C-alpha positions in Angstrom: 230.8 171.1 34.3 231.4 170.4 30.7 234.2 168.2 29.3 236.6 171.1 28.8 236.3 172.2 32.4 236.8 168.7 33.7 239.9 168.3 31.6 241.3 171.6 33.0 240.6 170.4 36.6 242.2 167.1 35.9 245.3 168.6 34.3 245.6 171.1 37.2 245.5 168.3 39.8 248.0 166.3 37.8 250.4 169.2 37.5 250.0 169.9 41.3 250.8 166.2 42.1 253.8 166.2 39.7 255.2 169.5 41.0 255.2 168.1 44.6 256.5 164.6 43.6 260.2 163.9 43.7 262.1 161.7 41.2 261.7 158.5 43.4 257.9 158.9 43.3 257.9 159.4 39.5 260.1 156.3 39.0 257.8 154.2 41.2 254.8 155.5 39.4 256.4 154.7 36.0 257.3 151.1 37.1 253.8 150.6 38.5 252.3 151.8 35.2 254.7 149.5 33.2 253.6 146.6 35.4 249.9 147.3 34.8 250.4 147.7 31.1 252.3 144.4 30.9 249.5 142.6 32.7 246.9 144.1 30.4 248.8 143.4 27.1 250.6 140.1 27.8 249.4 138.2 30.9 245.7 138.6 30.4 245.6 137.3 26.8 247.8 134.3 27.8 245.6 133.6 30.8 242.4 133.6 28.7 244.1 131.4 26.0 245.2 128.9 28.7 241.7 128.8 30.1 240.3 128.1 26.6 242.8 125.3 26.0 242.1 123.7 29.4 238.4 123.8 28.8 238.9 122.2 25.3 241.1 119.5 26.9 238.7 118.7 29.6 235.8 118.6 27.1 237.7 116.2 24.9 238.8 114.1 27.9 235.3 113.7 29.1 234.0 112.8 25.6 236.9 110.2 25.3 235.9 108.8 28.7 232.3 108.5 27.6 233.3 106.7 24.4 235.6 104.1 26.1 233.7 101.0 27.1 233.8 100.2 30.8 236.3 97.6 31.5 235.1 94.6 33.4 236.8 94.2 36.8 237.1 90.4 36.3 239.1 90.7 33.0 242.7 89.5 33.5 245.6 91.6 32.3 247.4 90.4 29.2 250.3 88.0 29.9 252.8 89.0 27.2 255.4 86.5 28.4 253.0 83.6 28.0 251.9 84.8 24.6 255.6 85.0 23.5 256.3 81.5 24.8 253.2 80.2 23.0 254.4 81.7 19.7 257.7 79.8 19.8 258.1 76.4 18.1 258.5 73.3 20.2 262.0 72.3 21.3 261.7 69.0 19.4 261.8 71.0 16.1 265.4 72.2 16.4 267.0 69.4 14.3 264.6 70.3 11.4 265.5 74.0 11.7 269.3 73.3 11.8 268.9 71.3 8.6 267.0 74.3 7.1 269.9 76.7 8.1 272.4 74.3 6.5 270.4 74.1 3.3 270.1 77.9 3.2 273.8 78.2 3.4 274.3 75.7 0.6 271.7 77.5 -1.6 273.5 80.8 -1.2 276.9 79.4 -1.9 278.2 79.8 1.6 280.7 77.4 3.0 280.2 76.6 6.7 283.7 76.2 8.2 282.8 75.4 11.8 279.7 75.4 14.1 279.8 75.4 17.9 276.5 74.8 19.8 275.5 75.8 23.3 272.1 75.0 24.9 270.8 77.2 27.7 267.6 77.1 29.7 266.1 80.5 30.4 265.1 80.4 34.1 262.4 83.1 34.0 260.5 81.4 31.2 260.0 77.9 30.0 262.3 78.5 27.1 265.5 76.8 25.8 268.0 78.9 23.9 270.2 77.3 21.3 273.3 79.5 20.5 275.2 78.7 17.4 278.7 80.1 16.8 279.3 79.8 13.1 282.4 80.5 10.9 281.3 81.1 7.3 283.1 81.8 4.1 281.7 83.5 1.0 281.4 86.8 -0.8 279.7 89.8 0.8 276.6 89.5 -1.3 276.3 85.8 -0.6 276.6 86.5 3.2 274.0 89.2 3.0 271.6 86.9 1.1 272.1 84.2 3.7 271.3 86.5 6.5 268.2 87.8 4.8 267.0 84.2 4.0 267.7 83.0 7.6 265.8 85.9 9.2 262.8 85.4 6.8 262.7 81.6 7.0 263.2 81.0 10.7 261.0 83.2 12.9 262.5 82.3 16.2 266.0 83.3 15.2 267.9 86.3 16.4 271.4 87.5 15.5 273.7 87.9 18.5 276.9 88.9 16.8 278.1 89.5 13.2 281.8 90.1 12.3 283.5 90.2 9.0 287.2 89.7 8.2 289.0 89.5 5.0 290.1 86.0 3.9 293.8 85.2 3.5 293.1 84.0 0.0 292.3 87.0 -2.2 289.9 85.1 -4.4 288.0 83.4 -1.5 286.0 86.5 -0.5 285.3 87.2 3.2 285.2 85.1 6.3 282.3 85.8 8.7 281.8 85.0 12.4 278.1 84.7 13.1 276.4 84.1 16.4 272.7 83.3 16.2 270.2 82.4 18.9 267.3 80.1 18.4 264.5 80.1 21.0 262.3 77.1 21.6 259.3 76.4 23.9 259.9 73.6 26.3 257.2 70.9 26.2 255.5 69.5 29.3 257.7 66.4 29.3 260.9 68.5 28.9 260.2 71.1 31.5 
């Protein structure tokens, strides 16, 4: 049989099947064909791309594992809390730092109206926290300059609260409520 005869036989069989089939069979055959076409055009390329990506990922993962030095089992994990405590100045240095803060306020033209101090011991760490509640008066630029100087000069200082309010006297500038925290390492004798 040549190609033309095979085509005629195939078309005859197809017409015979379609003549005997009802609309339900044709709908099911159409859905089946659509499903197969979707698998061939969409799912298979995605599947092959996912396999290629996973093989690249596993290859990079094994090469990264091979590059990393083997960690010794006797090496201790880093104790970040101890490193932080060691970076703090000793508790005995707080008078010098308070004098530094007062000098910074004077250099920036800020008037310190009131200071309240509170000392707290942090139970989880050998740290003492000194909280200063300060009422300051000056212009906005002077207050910003003071804050910048304080944060750059004293490394163990953090700002807890900052509040501005207009002064009653129009020429006086602004009043500021500033809460700062100073953290100190407790020495062996103090702890």
